[in-house]
C-alpha positions in Angstrom: -25.9 -13.5 -9.3 -22.1 -14.3 -9.2 -19.8 -11.9 -7.4 -17.6 -9.9 -9.8 -13.9 -10.4 -9.3 -11.7 -7.5 -8.3 -9.3 -6.6 -11.1 -5.7 -7.5 -10.2 -2.6 -6.2 -12.0 1.1 -6.2 -11.4 2.5 -2.7 -11.2 5.3 -0.6 -9.8 4.5 2.4 -7.7 6.5 5.1 -6.0 5.2 6.7 -2.8 5.5 7.2 1.0 4.5 4.7 3.6 1.8 6.2 5.8 0.0 4.9 8.9 -3.8 4.3 8.5 -4.8 2.3 11.6 -3.7 2.3 15.3 -4.5 0.1 18.3 -5.6 1.4 21.6 -2.0 2.1 22.7 -1.4 4.2 19.6 0.8 1.6 17.9 0.5 1.5 14.1 -1.4 -1.6 13.0 -1.9 -0.9 9.3 -0.1 1.1 6.6 -0.7 2.4 3.1 1.4 3.6 0.2 0.6 7.2 -0.6 1.6 7.0 -4.3 2.7 9.6 -6.8 -0.5 9.0 -8.7 -2.4 10.8 -5.9 -3.9 7.5 -4.7 -3.5 5.6 -1.4 -3.0 1.8 -1.6 -3.6 -0.2 1.6 -0.6 -2.5 1.9 -2.0 -6.0 2.4 1.3 -7.3 3.8 1.8 -4.1 5.8 3.2 -5.7 9.0 6.5 -5.9 7.1 6.4 -2.1 6.4 5.4 -0.6 9.7 9.1 0.3 10.5 9.3 2.2 7.2 6.6 4.8 8.0 7.4 8.1 6.3 10.0 6.5 4.0 9.7 6.8 0.3 9.8 3.5 -1.6 9.5 2.1 -5.1 7.2 -0.9 -4.7 6.3 -3.7 -7.1 3.4 -6.1 -6.6 -0.2 -7.0 -7.1 -2.6 -4.1 -7.2 -6.3 -4.7 -6.5 -8.9 -2.0 -7.4 -12.6 -2.5 -6.5 -15.6 -0.6 -7.7 -15.9 1.4 -4.5 -12.5 2.9 -5.5 -10.6 1.3 -2.7 -7.1 0.1 -3.7 -4.6 -2.3 -2.2 -1.2 -3.6 -3.0 0.6 -6.8 -2.0 4.2 -5.8 -2.2 6.6 -8.4 -3.7 9.7 -6.2 -4.1 10.7 -2.8 -2.9 13.6 -0.3 -2.8 13.9 2.6 -0.3 14.4 5.8 -2.2 16.8 8.2 -0.4 16.0 11.4 -2.4 12.5 11.3 -3.9 
């Protein structure tokens, strides 16, 4: 049976960058966007956003949602929001 493709859409989300994985030395290795839609999106290109942990951003990019309700975003453009 062919594997079903994960739906992909381009969207803009607002949320806070939060850490989701750490290495053995407690350094952050992965981050997510905790968005205003009450969902968390793993940031696929998260290495670029580790320095922005706890910052509020508006992010545009490709969103993937799979049937197990995991979500991810590949951020193409973003703006830091000073006063959310």
